[in-house]
N, C-alpha and C positions, 0 to 999 in steps of 0.2 A: 828656321825659316829660309827661307828664298829669299835672293834682294827682289825688291819694286818689280812688276812688271815679269817675271819669269815665271813657268808654270809651277806648280804646287809637287813636292816628290812623296814619294811612300815607299820606305826601303830603297830608295835612289831611282826608283820607277817612275817615269812621266804617266799621268791620270790618262794618256790616249795608248799609251802599250797597255795599262792595265785594261782599258777596256775593249781593246782587240784580244789579248789572252782571253778573256773573259767568254766574248762572245765566239774565238773560236773551240773553246770547252763545251761550250752550250752547243753549238754546230755539231762536234763530235759526237754529242750525246745524243743527239737529235736525230741522226741519220739512221742508227739500226732501228729505233723506235717507230719512223717512217718506214722505213724498208717492213718492217714485222707487220705493220699497220697495211699494205699494200699487198705483201708476198706473205701473208700468216705460215705457210709452210717452211717459210726459212728460220722461224723463231725457234730458241733451242729449247729442248724439253723439260719441263716443272719437275718432273720426277716426283710428283707427289703422292702417284699410286701407280703402282710396278705389279705384273702377272702377269702371266700366261697359261693357256690351256691347252692341251693337245687332243686331237679327237680323230684316231683310225677311220675313214670314212670307208674303203674297200679297198680289196687289191687284184692283183689281174695275178694269177699263178701261171708257174712255166713259161718265163720272158727270157730268150737270151740277151746279155749285156748288147751285143750287137741293133737286137729291135729296141732296145731301151732305147738307146743313144739314138736312135733314130727320132722316136717320141719327144724324147726333150735332151737336147744335148749339152752333155758336159764333159768336163775333161777326165781323161782317161791314162792313168800312167801307163807307160811302156811296156808292151809285153803282157798284157793282160789279155785274159783266154775271152776273146769276145763271142764264143760258142758257148759260155757258163750257163746255165741254167738258175735263174732267180725268181723272186717274184718285184712286182714294183707294186707299192703300199703309197696310196693316196693319203696323206696327213695334214689336217688343217689345223693351225695355230690361233687362237685368238691372243693377241698381245696388248697389253696396256703399257706405255710407259717408256719404249723402247723405239721412240723414233729416229729414222735413220741409223739405226745400229744394223750389227749382222749378230743375227742370231744363227747359234749351230746345231745341228741334230747329231748324236752317235747313236746306233745302235746295237745290240746285242740278241742274237741269235741262244736261244734255251731248247732244252730237250723238255719236253710236256710234261711227263709224269714225273720226273725227281726234280725239276726246275732248275737243272746243272746250265749253266753257261758254256756254249761250246766255243771251246776256247778257239780251235782252228778256224771260226767264222768270225770271231770277236775280240780275239787277242787286240789287235788292234784295230778298231773301228775308228775311221778317221772321222772328226768333227767339222761336216759340210756347212755351209754357209747358206742353206735354202730360203732360209725367210730374212726381207730387209724392210720393216713397216716404213710405211710412208708417212704413217701418224699417228698420232699419241694411243688412239685405239683402233688397231689393226686388223685383219683377218686376212691370211692367205695359205693357198692349199700347195702342196709341194709332194712332187712325185719322186720316190725314193726306190731306188733299186737293190736288195738285199739279197745275195747269193744264196741257193740253198745248199742244205747238204747234202753229202756226196753219201750218206749213209741213211737208209730207210729208217722211218721212224717218224713221233708227230713232233712238230716241234711250234715255238712261238716268237713273236720278235719284240723286244722293248723298245723302244724309240724314246729317245731322252733331250732336252731342249734346253740348252747353255747361253747364258751370254758370254760376252767376246773375253771376258773375264773368268769363266769357265765355274759360274755360278748355274746350278741346276734351278732352273724355273719349272719344269711340268716333265711328267714321262707319261706313257700310256703302254699298254701291252697289244700285241694283235691276238686276234683269235687263234686259236690252235689250227694248223696244218698237217699234211702228211705229205712225206716225200718217200715215192718209191726207188730205188738206187736203181741206178740201167746195167 
């Protein structure tokens, strides 16, 4: 017990200090709640349900890399052959549970008749970040340029959608297309 007229102590702390500390904690907890109420888009993802679906909508054949870059600017590695032909695929991703995360697409070209992956075109297909969902449930469309083979034949392209941790979420195969070597 303290002296007569002195403020009672709890663990050596005064009541006024304990009240101030309690108010500071309450304020710190209520600020994010208030912000998420005013701006729901800022709230963290609950991740109760996750998933994705890919759908190939269409593709434009025989588009040079140069022409593609005028449609949808992307960074290109130095020394890239801007006159190289390819196909521009329009790919739709319907995604749930990946708000404000980067989802990446990898593609591989296959020979249609034997379904063998074409190593020269697909050996190190890049993981490109085409999709950046801004809501818990999100649908986006991306244009993806894929170079065509220099050998005549029938081919198809497989698109795979990955999380930033390299978890495969979905894949879709294109329709077959014919390439005539020049």
